[in-house]
C-alpha positions in Angstrom: 21.1 -3.2 -7.1 17.3 -4.1 -7.8 15.4 -1.8 -9.8 11.8 -0.4 -9.0 10.0 0.8 -12.5 6.9 0.9 -14.1 5.8 -2.5 -15.7 6.2 -2.9 -19.5 4.1 -5.3 -22.0 6.8 -7.4 -22.2 6.6 -8.2 -18.4 3.3 -10.0 -19.1 4.7 -13.6 -18.2 6.6 -12.5 -15.2 3.5 -11.2 -13.8 1.4 -13.9 -14.3 3.7 -16.1 -12.5 4.2 -13.9 -9.7 0.5 -13.7 -9.7 0.3 -17.4 -9.3 2.3 -17.1 -5.6 -0.5 -14.7 -4.0 -3.8 -14.8 -5.9 -5.0 -11.8 -4.6 -8.2 -9.6 -5.3 -6.0 -7.2 -7.0 -3.9 -9.1 -9.0 -5.3 -12.7 -9.5 -3.4 -15.3 -12.0 -5.7 -14.5 -14.8 -3.8 -14.0 -18.3 -6.8 -11.2 -19.7 -7.1 -9.6 -16.3 -3.3 -9.2 -15.8 -3.0 -8.1 -19.9 -5.9 -5.4 -19.7 -4.4 -4.3 -16.8 -0.9 -3.6 -18.2 -2.9 -1.8 -20.9 -4.6 0.4 -18.4 -1.6 0.8 -16.3 0.2 2.1 -20.0 -2.2 4.5 -20.3 -1.9 5.8 -16.9 1.3 6.9 -16.9 1.1 8.6 -20.0 -2.0 10.5 -18.6 -2.7 14.3 -18.3 -2.1 16.3 -15.4 -5.6 16.1 -14.3 -7.2 13.7 -12.0 -8.6 10.4 -13.2 -10.3 8.2 -10.7 -9.8 5.1 -13.7 -6.0 5.1 -13.4 -4.2 2.3 -12.2 -0.2 2.2 -12.1 1.6 -1.0 -12.2 5.2 -1.2 -10.9 7.7 -4.4 -11.1 10.9 -4.8 -9.0 13.8 -6.3 -11.3 16.9 -7.9 -10.3 20.5 -7.4 -11.6 20.0 -9.7 -14.8 16.8 -8.0 -15.8 14.4 -10.9 -14.4 11.0 -9.4 -12.5 10.8 -10.7 -9.1 8.2 -8.6 -7.5 4.8 -6.4 -8.4 2.9 -3.3 -6.6 0.2 -1.1 -7.6 -1.6 2.0 -6.8 -5.6 2.7 -8.0 -5.8 6.1 -8.2 -9.3 6.1 -6.7 -10.8 3.1 -4.7 -14.4 3.2 -4.8 -16.9 5.4 -7.5 -20.1 5.0 -9.2 -19.5 1.8 -11.1 -17.8 0.0 -8.0 -18.2 1.5 -4.7 -15.6 0.8 -1.9 -17.6 -1.7 0.6 -16.1 -2.4 4.1 -17.4 -3.3 7.4 -16.9 -1.0 10.2 -16.1 -2.4 13.2 -17.8 -0.6 16.5 -18.0 -1.8 19.9 -21.4 -1.6 21.9 -21.9 -1.7 25.4 -24.9 -2.6 27.5 -25.3 -3.0 31.1 -28.2 -4.5 33.3 -28.6 -4.6 37.3 -29.6 -8.4 37.6 -31.2 -8.2 41.2 -34.6 -10.1 41.6 -35.5 -8.2 44.5 -34.2 -4.8 46.3 -32.8 -7.0 49.2 -31.1 -9.9 46.7 -27.2 -9.6 46.7 -26.2 -6.8 44.2 -25.7 -8.6 40.4 -24.8 -6.6 37.7 -23.7 -7.3 34.1 -21.7 -5.2 31.7 -21.1 -6.4 28.3 -19.2 -4.9 25.3 -20.1 -6.5 22.0 -18.2 -6.0 18.3 -20.5 -5.0 15.9 -20.0 -5.0 12.4 -21.7 -2.4 10.3 -21.7 -2.7 6.3 -20.7 0.7 4.5 -19.9 1.9 1.1 -18.4 4.8 -0.3 -18.6 6.2 -4.2 -15.8 8.5 -3.2 -13.1 6.5 -2.0 -9.6 6.8 -1.2 -6.1 6.4 -3.2 -5.5 2.3 -2.8 -2.1 0.5 -2.4 -2.3 -3.1 -3.6 -0.9 -6.0 -5.2 2.4 -6.1 -3.8 4.0 -9.4 -4.6 7.3 -10.7 -3.9 9.1 -13.7 -5.5 8.8 -16.3 -2.3 12.5 -17.1 -2.8 13.4 -13.6 -2.2 11.3 -12.9 1.0 13.9 -12.8 3.5 16.6 -11.4 1.1 19.2 -9.1 3.3 17.9 -6.0 1.2 14.6 -6.2 2.5 13.0 -6.1 -1.0 9.5 -5.7 0.2 10.4 -2.4 1.6 11.3 -1.0 -1.8 8.4 -2.7 -3.7 6.1 -0.9 -0.8 7.9 2.5 -0.2 8.8 3.4 -3.7 5.2 4.0 -4.7 5.3 6.9 -2.1 7.8 8.6 -3.9 5.6 8.3 -7.2 2.7 9.7 -5.4 4.7 12.6 -4.2 6.3 13.0 -7.9 2.6 13.4 -9.2 0.6 14.6 -6.3 -2.3 15.8 -8.2 -3.3 12.2 -9.8 -4.2 10.8 -6.2 -6.3 11.3 -3.4 -5.9 12.6 0.0 -6.3 9.6 1.7 -4.4 6.3 1.3 -5.8 3.2 1.9 -3.8 -0.4 2.3 -6.3 -3.4 2.7 -4.2 -6.0 4.6 -4.8 -9.8 4.2 -6.3 -11.6 7.5 -5.4 -15.2 8.5 -6.4 -17.5 5.4 -6.4 -20.8 4.8 -6.1 -23.4 2.1 -9.1 -25.7 1.6 -9.8 -28.4 -0.5 -11.4 -26.3 -3.2 -8.8 -23.5 -2.6 -8.3 -20.4 -0.4 -10.8 -20.0 2.8 -11.6 -17.5 5.0 -13.0 -18.0 8.6 -15.3 -14.7 8.3 -16.6 -15.5 4.8 -17.6 -19.1 5.7 -19.1 -18.2 9.0 -20.7 -15.0 7.2 -20.8 -14.0 4.0 -21.2 -17.7 2.4 -24.4 -17.9 4.6 -26.1 -14.9 2.7 -24.7 -15.3 -0.9 -24.3 -18.9 -0.8 -21.0 -18.5 -2.8 -17.6 -19.9 -1.6 -14.8 -17.5 -0.9 -12.9 -17.9 -3.8 -16.2 -17.7 -6.1 -17.2 -14.1 -4.2 -13.5 -13.1 -4.6 -13.6 -13.7 -8.5 -17.2 -12.0 -8.8 -16.4 -9.0 -7.2 -13.2 -8.2 -9.6 -15.8 -7.1 -11.7 -19.1 -6.4 -9.5 -19.6 -6.2 -6.2 -23.1 -5.0 -6.0 -24.1 -8.2 -4.8 -22.2 -7.3 -1.5 -24.6 -4.8 -0.8 -27.6 -6.5 -2.1 -27.2 -9.5 -0.2 -25.5 -8.8 3.2 -27.7 -7.8 5.9 -28.2 -4.1 6.1 -28.6 -4.7 9.9 -25.6 -4.7 12.0 -24.4 -7.8 12.5 -23.2 -9.0 16.0 -19.9 -10.9 16.1 -20.5 -12.5 19.3 -23.0 -14.5 17.5 -19.7 -16.0 15.3 -17.4 -18.9 16.5 -14.6 -17.7 18.8 -12.1 -18.3 16.4 -13.8 -16.2 13.7 -14.0 -12.8 16.3 -10.5 -13.4 16.7 -9.6 -12.9 13.3 -11.5 -9.7 12.9 -9.6 -6.8 12.0 -5.8 -9.1 12.4 -3.3 -9.8 10.2 -2.1 -12.9 9.1 1.6 -13.9 9.8 2.9 -13.2 6.1 1.6 -9.7 6.4 3.1 -8.5 9.9 6.2 -7.0 7.9 4.0 -5.0 6.1 1.7 -3.7 8.6 4.7 -2.5 10.9 6.2 -0.8 8.0 2.8 1.1 7.1 2.6 2.0 10.6 6.3 3.4 10.6 5.4 5.9 8.0 2.2 7.2 9.4 -0.8 4.5 8.7 -3.1 3.5 11.5 -5.7 0.9 11.3 -8.8 2.4 10.3 -11.6 0.5 12.3 -12.8 -1.2 9.0 -12.4 -4.3 7.8 -12.7 -6.4 4.5 -16.3 -7.6 4.4 -14.9 -10.8 2.6 -12.3 -11.9 5.0 -12.0 -9.6 8.1 -8.5 -8.2 7.0 -8.0 -4.9 8.4 -7.8 -1.3 6.1 -4.9 1.1 7.3 -5.3 4.4 6.2 -3.6 8.2 6.2 -3.5 11.1 4.9 -1.6 11.7 1.8 0.4 14.5 2.7 1.2 13.1 6.3 2.8 10.2 5.0 6.8 10.4 5.6 7.7 9.1 2.1 5.3 11.6 0.5 5.9 14.4 3.1 9.6 14.8 2.9 10.2 13.8 -1.0 12.3 16.5 -2.5 14.6 17.0 -5.5 18.3 17.6 -6.0 20.9 17.7 -8.0 22.5 14.5 -8.0 26.4 14.5 -7.7 28.0 11.0 -8.9 30.1 9.5 -6.6 30.4 7.3 -3.5 28.9 8.5 -0.6 30.8 8.5 2.8 29.6 7.1 6.4 27.5 10.1 7.0 25.1 8.5 4.3 21.7 7.7 5.0 19.6 4.9 3.7 16.7 6.0 1.2 14.8 5.9 -2.2 16.4 7.7 -5.3 14.1 8.0 -7.5 13.9 9.6 -11.5 11.1 10.5 -13.6 10.9 10.5 -17.4 8.3 11.9 -19.9 9.3 8.5 -22.0 8.7 4.9 -20.8 9.7 3.8 -18.1 8.4 7.0 -16.7 9.3 6.0 -13.2 12.1 4.3 -11.6 13.8 3.7 -8.3 16.5 2.2 -6.1 17.1 1.9 -2.5 20.7 3.3 -1.8 22.8 5.5 0.5 22.8 9.3 -0.1 24.7 12.0 1.3 23.7 15.5 1.8 26.4 18.1 0.2 26.0 21.3 2.0 27.3 24.3 -0.3 28.4 27.8 1.2 24.8 29.1 -0.4 22.3 26.8 1.0 19.9 28.9 2.7 19.0 27.7 6.4 21.2 24.5 5.9 19.0 22.8 3.5 21.0 21.0 0.6 20.4 21.5 -2.9 22.9 18.6 -3.9 23.1 14.7 -3.0 25.8 12.3 -3.5 24.4 9.0 -4.9 26.7 6.1 -6.0 27.6 5.4 -9.5 26.3 2.1 -9.5 22.8 3.5 -8.6 22.6 6.1 -11.4 23.8 3.6 -13.9 20.7 1.6 -12.6 18.4 4.8 -12.9 19.8 4.8 -16.4 20.6 8.6 -15.6 23.9 10.6 -16.8 25.7 14.1 -17.4 26.1 17.1 -15.6 22.6 18.4 -14.5 21.0 15.0 -12.9 17.8 15.6 -10.7 16.6 12.9 -8.6 13.9 12.4 -6.1 15.0 11.4 -2.6 13.0 10.3 0.3 14.8 8.6 3.5 14.1 6.1 5.7 12.3 7.6 8.6 15.0 8.2 11.4 14.1 7.3 15.0 16.6 9.7 16.6 17.7 13.2 15.2 20.3 14.0 17.9 23.4 13.7 15.3 23.9 16.3 12.6 23.8 14.2 9.5 19.9 13.3 10.4 19.2 16.9 10.5 20.8 17.7 7.1 18.0 16.7 5.0 14.7 19.4 5.6 11.6 17.4 6.9 8.4 19.3 6.1 5.6 19.3 3.9 5.7 18.3 0.2 4.7 20.7 -2.5 1.4 19.9 -4.1 2.7 20.0 -7.7 4.7 17.6 -9.7 8.3 17.0 -8.9 9.2 15.6 -12.2 12.9 15.2 -12.8 15.0 15.1 -16.2 16.8 12.3 -17.1 
């Protein structure tokens, strides 16, 4: 059983190796960057209940042998006075003209719809999800490990709701390709390079520390996408083939395309109201009863929090609701969780509190799927004892 947990200093080598497989803006394969990120993450997990926009939370996925095989991250706020959140608004503009030369000429009109790119920025941005990397050898694993890497973050957000903004953002990767000098973006080659003189990789590295050059060098007037090559127009707002699964997963829990894209590569921005994301909204605290769930169990994420490191741990496992005679309105206060899952979470004792968020149900026709409540999550912390 795989374990999702807070990253530790001892994970640095494994995280660096994983970063080499993706080379993303949030997790580049640079030793100093990863070392600094780990230090900031450890401080963030030990933070006070107050909101701090500079918090960065780094998580890892650990297999049964203790080997780290994946990562994911949360940025408490993407966009502030030191580093604004920059994007292109993608808007449609309609134009019409009657092209008759004389009143007696054959009626001929033209109606055109143009895609326009408006450069925008904000200093008060949303919470951002990023840094999701799974080792290539495990991308088609039967346990769908990318699901745990992605969704467990929302249970963490529900557990420490005051640490995060009211909007969530996920920037998805568009189609990219490898060139002789590194990663290439069709949109950057056709647009960004023309205004900055930088390659995609150069701009990517620079933006990790300074995004001001985008605002200063990019055109302030709207960009007519119709002036770009056809193959570039086609990828604006599209996801790459390896990102389709992430897109569908986000859509299934409440995210939607925001009409904004990354100015570097045209990758779409997916956003949602934090409290309306199903895995945030439906996370609840229960008393765990050890034992193997029966066939009424539902798959979901079971997590625990702790005042000591690791502060958050989670697994994907079946969960069975236990309805007692005193449970009001048919809402359970206890759940049965398998012994293996509890052992993986490192919890023992008679009073085990766990956080549970179930996989979204497509149908609610049977009693099992109605046992767990589905309502707005409380805004306070759901910290559970270990």
